Every structure is written in C-alpha cells, then in structure tokens.
Residue, then its C-alpha position, 0 to 999 in steps of 0.5 A: m522465480k519472483r525476487g521480491h517479498i510480496l506473496n499476495a498475487d493481487l498486490n504483485y499485479a497492481i504493483a507490476s501495472m503501475g504507470h507512471l501517472d497511476l495513483m495507489i492509495v495504502c489505507d486503513a479500514g476506515f478510508p472511504i473507498p468508492e465502489s467503482a474503485w479497484r481495491i485489494d483487501l490485506a486484512l487477516t484481523q483489525d490491524v493485521p498487518d498494520l499500515e508501516t508494515v505493508l508499506t515497507a513491503i510495497s517499497t521493496d517492490l516499488l518506487p514511486n515518483r511522489f509519496y503522501a502521508a496523512e499528518r496523523w501517520r507521520r507524526t507518529t512515525h517520525r520516519c517521513 
C-alpha cells in the first residue's frame, strides 16, 4: 500500500518518474503551458486546491534538488 498522501494516480506517476534533471512546474490556471507539455490538472473549482495545499502534498513524496518560487508568491506566503 502507498505510504504517501497523494491519491491522484497521474501525479503519483509523475513524482515516481522524476529523474535528477527533470523539471516539475506547479502553477495556477493562468500560467501559459505549451500544448506539447505533459500536464496534470488538479483543479476542482477556482482556487481549489490552492497552491500551498498542492505544494504541501507534493513535498511529502518528492524531495526536489532545487525549488524556485515566483516573487509574488514568496511575498504572500512568507515561507520561502
């Protein structure tokens, strides 16, 4: 049985498939994503789940080498 908290099968697969040089972008609905990019839409309604909830859940299963945050997000969360 899976020990992490993430129940979304596509997101679990993406995390399990991450290699050392792979990049994962977690963003809101307004972020421009190329059609060719693999995307996993977690949205239920506007702002649900919120970015902090998604990042918290992902951090239980993924230990990134680097973490970048938009300046606007960093100013509003005060955690980076």
